[in-house]
ZALUM-193923 format. One record per residue (C-alpha): residue number from 1; residue in three letters; z negated, y, x negated. Coordinates in steps of 0.25 Angstrom, whole numbers, always signed. Layout:
// ZALUM-193923
+-----+---------+-------+-------+-------+
! num ! residuo !     z !     y !     x !
+-----+---------+-------+-------+-------+
! NUM !     ala !     Z !     Y !     X !
...
+-----+---------+-------+-------+-------+
END
This chain:
// ZALUM-193923
+-----+---------+-------+-------+-------+
! num ! residuo !     z !     y !     x !
+-----+---------+-------+-------+-------+
!   1 !     unk !    +7 !   +16 !  +142 !
!   2 !     unk !    -2 !   +15 !  +153 !
!   3 !     unk !    -4 !    +8 !  +167 !
!   4 !     unk !    -2 !   +16 !  +179 !
!   5 !     unk !    -5 !   +12 !  +194 !
!   6 !     unk !    +7 !   +20 !  +203 !
!   7 !     unk !    +2 !   +16 !  +215 !
!   8 !     unk !   -11 !   +25 !  +214 !
!   9 !     unk !   -13 !   +38 !  +207 !
!  10 !     unk !   -22 !   +39 !  +195 !
!  11 !     unk !   -31 !   +51 !  +201 !
!  12 !     unk !   -41 !   +45 !  +212 !
!  13 !     unk !   -42 !   +52 !  +226 !
!  14 !     unk !   -53 !   +61 !  +230 !
!  15 !     unk !   -60 !   +50 !  +236 !
!  16 !     unk !   -60 !   +42 !  +221 !
!  17 !     unk !   -50 !   +33 !  +226 !
!  18 !     unk !   -35 !   +29 !  +221 !
!  19 !     unk !   -25 !   +37 !  +228 !
!  20 !     unk !   -12 !   +30 !  +231 !
!  21 !     unk !    +1 !   +36 !  +226 !
!  22 !     unk !   +15 !   +37 !  +233 !
!  23 !     unk !   +19 !   +25 !  +224 !
!  24 !     unk !    +8 !   +15 !  +231 !
!  25 !     unk !   +13 !    +1 !  +236 !
!  26 !     unk !   +27 !    +4 !  +230 !
!  27 !     unk !   +32 !    -2 !  +218 !
!  28 !     unk !   +24 !    -8 !  +206 !
!  29 !     unk !    +9 !    -2 !  +204 !
!  30 !     unk !    +7 !    -1 !  +188 !
!  31 !     unk !   +16 !    +5 !  +180 !
!  32 !     unk !   +16 !    +5 !  +165 !
!  33 !     unk !   +21 !   +15 !  +154 !
!  34 !     unk !   +26 !   +10 !  +140 !
!  35 !     unk !   +36 !   +15 !  +129 !
!  36 !     unk !   +47 !    +4 !  +128 !
!  37 !     unk !   +54 !    +2 !  +114 !
!  38 !     unk !   +63 !   +13 !  +113 !
!  39 !     unk !   +51 !   +21 !  +116 !
!  40 !     unk !   +54 !   +25 !  +131 !
!  41 !     unk !   +44 !   +26 !  +140 !
!  42 !     unk !   +45 !   +16 !  +153 !
!  43 !     unk !   +38 !   +11 !  +165 !
!  44 !     unk !   +34 !    -4 !  +169 !
!  45 !     unk !   +28 !    -6 !  +183 !
!  46 !     unk !   +19 !   -18 !  +187 !
!  47 !     unk !   +14 !   -24 !  +200 !
!  48 !     unk !    +0 !   -29 !  +193 !
!  49 !     unk !    -8 !   -20 !  +186 !
!  50 !     unk !   -12 !   -31 !  +176 !
!  51 !     unk !    +3 !   -32 !  +173 !
!  52 !     unk !    +5 !   -18 !  +170 !
!  53 !     unk !    -8 !   -17 !  +160 !
!  54 !     unk !    -3 !   -30 !  +154 !
!  55 !     unk !   +11 !   -22 !  +151 !
!  56 !     unk !    +4 !    -9 !  +147 !
!  57 !     unk !    -5 !   -18 !  +136 !
!  58 !     unk !    +8 !   -24 !  +131 !
!  59 !     unk !   +16 !   -11 !  +129 !
!  60 !     unk !    +5 !    -6 !  +121 !
!  61 !     unk !    +5 !   -18 !  +113 !
!  62 !     unk !   +19 !   -17 !  +110 !
!  63 !     unk !   +22 !   -31 !  +117 !
!  64 !     unk !   +28 !   -28 !  +130 !
!  65 !     unk !   +43 !   -31 !  +130 !
!  66 !     unk !   +46 !   -18 !  +134 !
!  67 !     unk !   +40 !   -12 !  +121 !
!  68 !     unk !   +43 !   -23 !  +112 !
!  69 !     unk !   +56 !   -22 !  +102 !
!  70 !     unk !   +65 !   -33 !  +103 !
!  71 !     unk !   +64 !   -42 !   +91 !
!  72 !     unk !   +76 !   -38 !   +83 !
!  73 !     unk !   +71 !   -22 !   +84 !
!  74 !     unk !   +57 !   -29 !   +79 !
!  75 !     unk !   +62 !   -34 !   +66 !
!  76 !     unk !   +74 !   -25 !   +64 !
!  77 !     unk !   +77 !   -24 !   +50 !
!  78 !     unk !   +77 !   -11 !   +42 !
!  79 !     unk !   +93 !   -10 !   +40 !
!  80 !     unk !   +96 !   -14 !   +54 !
!  81 !     unk !   +88 !    -3 !   +61 !
!  82 !     unk !   +90 !    +7 !   +50 !
!  83 !     unk !  +105 !    +7 !   +53 !
!  84 !     unk !  +103 !    +7 !   +67 !
!  85 !     unk !   +95 !   +20 !   +65 !
!  86 !     unk !  +106 !   +26 !   +56 !
!  87 !     unk !  +117 !   +24 !   +66 !
!  88 !     unk !  +109 !   +29 !   +75 !
!  89 !     unk !  +105 !   +42 !   +68 !
!  90 !     unk !  +119 !   +43 !   +62 !
!  91 !     unk !  +127 !   +52 !   +72 !
!  92 !     unk !  +116 !   +63 !   +70 !
!  93 !     unk !  +118 !   +63 !   +55 !
!  94 !     unk !  +127 !   +71 !   +46 !
!  95 !     unk !  +136 !   +64 !   +39 !
!  96 !     unk !  +128 !   +65 !   +26 !
!  97 !     unk !  +117 !   +61 !   +32 !
!  98 !     unk !  +123 !   +48 !   +37 !
!  99 !     unk !  +129 !   +44 !   +24 !
! 100 !     unk !  +115 !   +47 !   +17 !
! 101 !     unk !  +107 !   +39 !   +28 !
! 102 !     unk !  +115 !   +26 !   +28 !
! 103 !     unk !  +117 !   +27 !   +12 !
! 104 !     unk !  +101 !   +27 !   +11 !
! 105 !     unk !   +99 !   +17 !   +20 !
! 106 !     unk !  +108 !    +6 !   +15 !
! 107 !     unk !  +106 !    +9 !    +1 !
! 108 !     unk !   +91 !   +12 !    +0 !
! 109 !     unk !   +83 !    +8 !   +13 !
! 110 !     unk !   +91 !    -5 !   +17 !
! 111 !     unk !   +90 !   -12 !    +4 !
! 112 !     unk !   +75 !   -10 !    +3 !
! 113 !     unk !   +71 !   -12 !   +18 !
! 114 !     unk !   +85 !   -17 !   +24 !
! 115 !     unk !   +80 !   -31 !   +29 !
! 116 !     unk !   +65 !   -29 !   +32 !
! 117 !     unk !   +62 !   -28 !   +47 !
! 118 !     unk !   +58 !   -13 !   +50 !
! 119 !     unk !   +44 !   -18 !   +54 !
! 120 !     unk !   +41 !   -24 !   +40 !
! 121 !     unk !   +43 !   -12 !   +32 !
! 122 !     unk !   +29 !    -5 !   +29 !
! 123 !     unk !   +24 !    +8 !   +23 !
! 124 !     unk !   +23 !    -1 !    +8 !
! 125 !     unk !   +38 !    -5 !    +8 !
! 126 !     unk !   +40 !    +9 !   +10 !
! 127 !     unk !   +32 !   +13 !    +0 !
! 128 !     unk !   +35 !    +2 !   -10 !
! 129 !     unk !   +50 !    +5 !    -7 !
! 130 !     unk !   +47 !   +20 !   -11 !
! 131 !     unk !   +40 !   +17 !   -25 !
! 132 !     unk !   +51 !    +6 !   -29 !
! 133 !     unk !   +62 !   +15 !   -27 !
! 134 !     unk !   +56 !   +28 !   -32 !
! 135 !     unk !   +52 !   +18 !   -44 !
! 136 !     unk !   +66 !   +13 !   -47 !
! 137 !     unk !   +69 !   +28 !   -49 !
! 138 !     unk !   +75 !   +32 !   -35 !
! 139 !     unk !   +73 !   +48 !   -34 !
! 140 !     unk !   +64 !   +54 !   -25 !
! 141 !     unk !   +73 !   +62 !   -18 !
! 142 !     unk !   +81 !   +49 !   -14 !
! 143 !     unk !   +69 !   +41 !   -10 !
! 144 !     unk !   +65 !   +53 !    +0 !
! 145 !     unk !   +78 !   +51 !    +8 !
! 146 !     unk !   +76 !   +36 !    +7 !
! 147 !     unk !   +62 !   +36 !   +12 !
! 148 !     unk !   +65 !   +47 !   +23 !
! 149 !     unk !   +77 !   +38 !   +28 !
! 150 !     unk !   +67 !   +26 !   +29 !
! 151 !     unk !   +56 !   +33 !   +35 !
! 152 !     unk !   +67 !   +38 !   +46 !
! 153 !     unk !   +72 !   +25 !   +49 !
! 154 !     unk !   +58 !   +18 !   +50 !
! 155 !     unk !   +54 !   +30 !   +59 !
! 156 !     unk !   +65 !   +27 !   +68 !
! 157 !     unk !   +59 !   +14 !   +69 !
! 158 !     unk !   +47 !   +18 !   +73 !
! 159 !     unk !   +53 !   +25 !   +84 !
! 160 !     unk !   +61 !   +14 !   +89 !
! 161 !     unk !   +49 !    +6 !   +89 !
! 162 !     unk !   +54 !    -5 !   +78 !
! 163 !     unk !   +43 !    -3 !   +69 !
! 164 !     unk !   +28 !    +4 !   +73 !
! 165 !     unk !   +26 !   +12 !   +60 !
! 166 !     unk !   +36 !   +18 !   +51 !
! 167 !     unk !   +32 !   +14 !   +36 !
! 168 !     unk !   +36 !   +27 !   +30 !
! 169 !     unk !   +25 !   +35 !   +37 !
! 170 !     unk !   +15 !   +39 !   +29 !
! 171 !     unk !   +25 !   +39 !   +17 !
! 172 !     unk !   +25 !   +52 !    +9 !
! 173 !     unk !   +36 !   +54 !    -1 !
! 174 !     unk !   +30 !   +66 !    -8 !
! 175 !     unk !   +18 !   +57 !   -11 !
! 176 !     unk !   +26 !   +46 !   -15 !
! 177 !     unk !   +34 !   +54 !   -25 !
! 178 !     unk !   +21 !   +62 !   -29 !
! 179 !     unk !   +15 !   +47 !   -33 !
! 180 !     unk !   +26 !   +44 !   -43 !
! 181 !     unk !   +19 !   +53 !   -52 !
! 182 !     unk !    +6 !   +42 !   -52 !
! 183 !     unk !   +16 !   +32 !   -58 !
! 184 !     unk !   +10 !   +28 !   -71 !
! 185 !     unk !   +17 !   +33 !   -83 !
! 186 !     unk !   +14 !   +20 !   -91 !
! 187 !     unk !    +9 !    +6 !   -87 !
! 188 !     unk !    +6 !    -3 !   -97 !
! 189 !     unk !   +13 !   -17 !   -97 !
! 190 !     unk !    +6 !   -32 !  -101 !
! 191 !     unk !    +8 !   -30 !  -115 !
! 192 !     unk !    +1 !   -17 !  -114 !
! 193 !     unk !   -10 !   -21 !  -107 !
! 194 !     unk !   -11 !   -34 !  -116 !
! 195 !     unk !   -13 !   -25 !  -130 !
! 196 !     unk !   -23 !   -16 !  -123 !
! 197 !     unk !   -32 !   -29 !  -120 !
! 198 !     unk !   -29 !   -33 !  -134 !
! 199 !     unk !   -35 !   -20 !  -140 !
! 200 !     unk !   -47 !   -17 !  -130 !
! 201 !     unk !   -60 !   -22 !  -134 !
! 202 !     unk !   -65 !   -34 !  -127 !
! 203 !     unk !   -76 !   -26 !  -122 !
! 204 !     unk !   -65 !   -16 !  -113 !
! 205 !     unk !   -55 !   -28 !  -111 !
! 206 !     unk !   -61 !   -30 !   -96 !
! 207 !     unk !   -61 !   -14 !   -94 !
! 208 !     unk !   -46 !   -16 !   -97 !
! 209 !     unk !   -43 !   -28 !   -89 !
! 210 !     unk !   -50 !   -20 !   -77 !
! 211 !     unk !   -39 !    -9 !   -77 !
! 212 !     unk !   -26 !   -21 !   -80 !
! 213 !     unk !   -32 !   -30 !   -72 !
! 214 !     unk !   -39 !   -22 !   -61 !
! 215 !     unk !   -32 !    -8 !   -60 !
! 216 !     unk !   -46 !    -2 !   -62 !
! 217 !     unk !   -46 !   +13 !   -66 !
! 218 !     unk !   -53 !   +15 !   -81 !
! 219 !     unk !   -65 !   +22 !   -72 !
! 220 !     unk !   -66 !   +10 !   -62 !
! 221 !     unk !   -65 !    +0 !   -73 !
! 222 !     unk !   -76 !    +8 !   -81 !
! 223 !     unk !   -84 !    +8 !   -68 !
! 224 !     unk !   -82 !    -7 !   -67 !
! 225 !     unk !   -96 !   -13 !   -66 !
! 226 !     unk !  -102 !   -29 !   -67 !
! 227 !     unk !  -105 !   -35 !   -53 !
! 228 !     unk !  -100 !   -37 !   -40 !
! 229 !     unk !  -100 !   -22 !   -37 !
! 230 !     unk !   -87 !   -21 !   -46 !
! 231 !     unk !   -82 !   -36 !   -48 !
! 232 !     unk !   -81 !   -48 !   -39 !
! 233 !     unk !   -76 !   -61 !   -48 !
! 234 !     unk !   -79 !   -70 !   -34 !
! 235 !     unk !   -68 !   -63 !   -26 !
! 236 !     unk !   -60 !   -58 !   -37 !
! 237 !     unk !   -62 !   -44 !   -35 !
! 238 !     unk !   -64 !   -30 !   -42 !
! 239 !     unk !   -71 !   -19 !   -35 !
! 240 !     unk !   -67 !    -5 !   -40 !
! 241 !     unk !   -77 !    +3 !   -32 !
! 242 !     unk !   -82 !   +13 !   -45 !
! 243 !     unk !   -76 !   +20 !   -57 !
! 244 !     unk !   -86 !   +26 !   -70 !
! 245 !     unk !   -87 !   +41 !   -70 !
! 246 !     unk !   -94 !   +50 !   -78 !
! 247 !     unk !   -99 !   +64 !   -75 !
! 248 !     unk !  -111 !   +69 !   -82 !
! 249 !     unk !  -112 !   +80 !   -74 !
! 250 !     unk !  -111 !   +74 !   -59 !
! 251 !     unk !  -118 !   +61 !   -63 !
! 252 !     unk !  -124 !   +63 !   -77 !
! 253 !     unk !  -113 !   +54 !   -83 !
! 254 !     unk !  -107 !   +39 !   -78 !
! 255 !     unk !  -105 !   +38 !   -63 !
! 256 !     unk !   -98 !   +28 !   -54 !
! 257 !     unk !   -88 !   +33 !   -43 !
! 258 !     unk !   -78 !   +28 !   -33 !
! 259 !     unk !   -64 !   +23 !   -40 !
! 260 !     unk !   -54 !   +35 !   -41 !
! 261 !     unk !   -49 !   +38 !   -25 !
! 262 !     unk !   -60 !   +30 !   -19 !
! 263 !     unk !   -51 !   +18 !   -25 !
! 264 !     unk !   -64 !    +8 !   -23 !
! 265 !     unk !   -57 !    -5 !   -21 !
! 266 !     unk !   -57 !   -21 !   -24 !
! 267 !     unk !   -46 !   -27 !   -32 !
! 268 !     unk !   -44 !   -41 !   -36 !
! 269 !     unk !   -50 !   -46 !   -48 !
! 270 !     unk !   -40 !   -52 !   -58 !
! 271 !     unk !   -44 !   -65 !   -65 !
! 272 !     unk !   -42 !   -59 !   -79 !
! 273 !     unk !   -51 !   -46 !   -75 !
! 274 !     unk !   -63 !   -56 !   -70 !
! 275 !     unk !   -61 !   -64 !   -83 !
! 276 !     unk !   -62 !   -52 !   -94 !
! 277 !     unk !   -74 !   -45 !   -85 !
! 278 !     unk !   -81 !   -59 !   -85 !
! 279 !     unk !   -77 !   -58 !  -101 !
! 280 !     unk !   -83 !   -44 !  -101 !
! 281 !     unk !   -97 !   -48 !   -95 !
! 282 !     unk !   -96 !   -61 !  -103 !
! 283 !     unk !   -95 !   -54 !  -116 !
! 284 !     unk !  -106 !   -44 !  -114 !
! 285 !     unk !   -98 !   -30 !  -113 !
! 286 !     unk !  -102 !   -27 !   -99 !
! 287 !     unk !  -110 !   -24 !   -89 !
! 288 !     unk !  -118 !   -12 !   -94 !
! 289 !     unk !  -126 !    -6 !   -85 !
! 290 !     unk !  -124 !    +9 !   -83 !
! 291 !     unk !  -133 !   +18 !   -74 !
! 292 !     unk !  -125 !   +29 !   -67 !
! 293 !     unk !  -124 !   +34 !   -53 !
! 294 !     unk !  -115 !   +28 !   -44 !
! 295 !     unk !  -108 !   +35 !   -31 !
! 296 !     unk !   -98 !   +27 !   -29 !
! 297 !     unk !  -105 !   +26 !   -14 !
! 298 !     unk !  -106 !   +41 !   -14 !
! 299 !     unk !  -120 !   +43 !   -18 !
! 300 !     unk !  -124 !   +42 !   -32 !
! 301 !     unk !  -131 !   +30 !   -36 !
! 302 !     unk !  -137 !   +27 !   -49 !
! 303 !     unk !  -136 !   +11 !   -53 !
! 304 !     unk !  -135 !    +4 !   -66 !
! 305 !     unk !  -119 !    +0 !   -67 !
! 306 !     unk !  -116 !   -13 !   -73 !
! 307 !     unk !  -102 !    -6 !   -81 !
! 308 !     unk !   -93 !   -18 !   -86 !
! 309 !     unk !   -88 !    -8 !   -97 !
! 310 !     unk !   -94 !    +2 !  -105 !
! 311 !     unk !   -94 !    +7 !  -119 !
! 312 !     unk !   -99 !    -1 !  -131 !
! 313 !     unk !  -113 !    +7 !  -130 !
! 314 !     unk !  -113 !    +3 !  -116 !
! 315 !     unk !  -110 !   +15 !  -109 !
! 316 !     unk !  -100 !   +19 !   -98 !
! 317 !     unk !   -86 !   +24 !  -103 !
! 318 !     unk !   -84 !   +39 !  -102 !
! 319 !     unk !   -68 !   +45 !   -99 !
! 320 !     unk !   -70 !   +48 !  -115 !
! 321 !     unk !   -76 !   +36 !  -120 !
! 322 !     unk !   -67 !   +28 !  -113 !
! 323 !     unk !   -55 !   +34 !  -117 !
! 324 !     unk !   -58 !   +34 !  -132 !
! 325 !     unk !   -58 !   +19 !  -130 !
! 326 !     unk !   -46 !   +19 !  -122 !
! 327 !     unk !   -37 !   +27 !  -132 !
! 328 !     unk !   -39 !   +16 !  -142 !
! 329 !     unk !   -36 !    +4 !  -137 !
! 330 !     unk !   -24 !   +10 !  -129 !
! 331 !     unk !   -18 !   +14 !  -143 !
! 332 !     unk !   -21 !    +0 !  -149 !
! 333 !     unk !   -13 !    -6 !  -137 !
! 334 !     unk !    -1 !    +3 !  -140 !
! 335 !     unk !    -2 !   +10 !  -127 !
! 336 !     unk !    +4 !   +24 !  -126 !
! 337 !     unk !    -5 !   +36 !  -126 !
! 338 !     unk !    +1 !   +42 !  -112 !
! 339 !     unk !    -3 !   +35 !   -99 !
! 340 !     unk !   -11 !   +23 !  -106 !
! 341 !     unk !   -25 !   +26 !  -101 !
! 342 !     unk !   -32 !   +14 !   -94 !
! 343 !     unk !   -25 !   +17 !   -80 !
! 344 !     unk !   -14 !   +10 !   -86 !
! 345 !     unk !   -21 !    -2 !   -86 !
! 346 !     unk !   -22 !    +1 !   -69 !
! 347 !     unk !    -5 !    +3 !   -70 !
! 348 !     unk !    -4 !    -9 !   -77 !
! 349 !     unk !   -12 !   -17 !   -67 !
! 350 !     unk !    -4 !    -9 !   -55 !
! 351 !     unk !    +9 !   -14 !   -59 !
! 352 !     unk !    +8 !   -27 !   -65 !
! 353 !     unk !    +3 !   -30 !   -50 !
! 354 !     unk !   +17 !   -23 !   -45 !
! 355 !     unk !   +26 !   -30 !   -54 !
! 356 !     unk !   +21 !   -42 !   -50 !
! 357 !     unk !   +23 !   -40 !   -37 !
! 358 !     unk !    +9 !   -35 !   -31 !
! 359 !     unk !   +11 !   -32 !   -15 !
! 360 !     unk !    +9 !   -16 !   -16 !
! 361 !     unk !    -3 !   -17 !    -8 !
! 362 !     unk !   -11 !   -24 !   -18 !
! 363 !     unk !    -6 !   -16 !   -29 !
! 364 !     unk !   -12 !    -4 !   -22 !
! 365 !     unk !   -26 !   -13 !   -18 !
! 366 !     unk !   -26 !   -16 !   -33 !
! 367 !     unk !   -26 !    -2 !   -37 !
! 368 !     unk !   -34 !    +2 !   -24 !
! 369 !     unk !   -26 !   +14 !   -22 !
! 370 !     unk !   -26 !   +22 !    -9 !
! 371 !     unk !   -13 !   +21 !    -3 !
! 372 !     unk !    -1 !   +10 !    -6 !
! 373 !     unk !    +7 !   +22 !    -9 !
! 374 !     unk !    -1 !   +26 !   -21 !
! 375 !     unk !    +1 !   +12 !   -28 !
! 376 !     unk !   +16 !   +13 !   -25 !
! 377 !     unk !   +19 !   +27 !   -29 !
! 378 !     unk !   +10 !   +25 !   -43 !
! 379 !     unk !   +18 !   +12 !   -46 !
! 380 !     unk !   +32 !   +17 !   -40 !
! 381 !     unk !   +38 !   +11 !   -54 !
! 382 !     unk !   +33 !    -2 !   -53 !
! 383 !     unk !   +37 !    -9 !   -40 !
! 384 !     unk !   +46 !   -19 !   -43 !
! 385 !     unk !   +59 !   -16 !   -35 !
! 386 !     unk !   +63 !   -23 !   -25 !
! 387 !     unk !   +78 !   -30 !   -28 !
! 388 !     unk !   +88 !   -31 !   -19 !
! 389 !     unk !   +90 !   -46 !   -18 !
! 390 !     unk !  +106 !   -51 !   -15 !
! 391 !     unk !  +109 !   -66 !   -12 !
! 392 !     unk !   +96 !   -71 !    -7 !
! 393 !     unk !  +101 !   -79 !    +5 !
! 394 !     unk !  +112 !   -84 !    -5 !
! 395 !     unk !  +103 !   -88 !   -16 !
! 396 !     unk !   +94 !   -95 !    -6 !
! 397 !     unk !  +105 !  -103 !    +1 !
! 398 !     unk !  +109 !  -106 !   -13 !
! 399 !     unk !   +98 !  -112 !   -17 !
! 400 !     unk !   +95 !  -119 !    -4 !
! 401 !     unk !  +110 !  -125 !    -5 !
! 402 !     unk !  +105 !  -131 !   -19 !
! 403 !     unk !   +95 !  -137 !   -15 !
! 404 !     unk !  +102 !  -145 !    -4 !
! 405 !     unk !  +113 !  -149 !   -13 !
! 406 !     unk !  +100 !  -155 !   -22 !
! 407 !     unk !   +94 !  -162 !   -12 !
! 408 !     unk !  +108 !  -170 !    -8 !
+-----+---------+-------+-------+-------+
END
């Protein structure tokens, strides 16, 4: 799109002045090229340059009537558009393809997206749909067919300029399927966590709460320090900015580094976690200052770190010393021998949010996952299935009628 002067050539003459074209003085002087809603290149002519420039800007912004979809197209429902998309391509398909596409649309896509406006369907919606269906046991081969059909319909809507972007773009099914292996093998229930609290010594109860109530990994919990660097009670926030590591060869022993996969972040501080952390300090279990290198900013800096959790001798935990304690507590709580490490508390934290209908993006933020796709893939079996509601209008009208009769 651009404004062109039809009365003069764009190149200047030898004397550096404008050269008149053969159209000089005939018809409208200014022309604007634009692309209409069908994707066709069009021209529009104007007498005044100001009008041409205004139309050019409106076309680029998508506000000119010539480039705007009508309201019906803009708010088209998925079911309506998908049917038109199918009918427009039906003639070129084999009989078996026609049957398969019609069946998959009717049985697997329309029940999920049918009444939704095309423009309202987001990548999050598509990922959540994949997670829920895979979690309910739909075979991967079938989900590939359904997803590829959804992708084709949404790509058609982009071509028809009904939606600006395809929400399926950027989703790689191979990564989604591989992500199923990340799903936790065992997740403790509320009673399991309560039994663990009962057997863990008071000195480490707050540590367990950081896992169950804050979603921290064990190295992040052991590296948790007293003070505003990690804890902001006034704003009800936990700052997960470091983890405790041990390498005698490289750092002479203990040191602090960034969390796994650079997953530093700020998460909500649960009131119960705040209370047990306060009680931990009040009862004199921590903090304990330990001198160690801090490489969270890149270059190692020696500092005294006020660690909240140490052994009874005031030393940081190594993997070996921590595992010895955890195994004793886990067995006393009746947890299984396999897949029941401290990370199971993080799974409990995540699934509790999910089953209490937390928004998927909020769960991602709380877990500090790099992408929403990781969150959805990891907990694919725990996302609540959306039930197809029937008789909604009848129920609403029945209640309204009851209220009306009751007021007479």
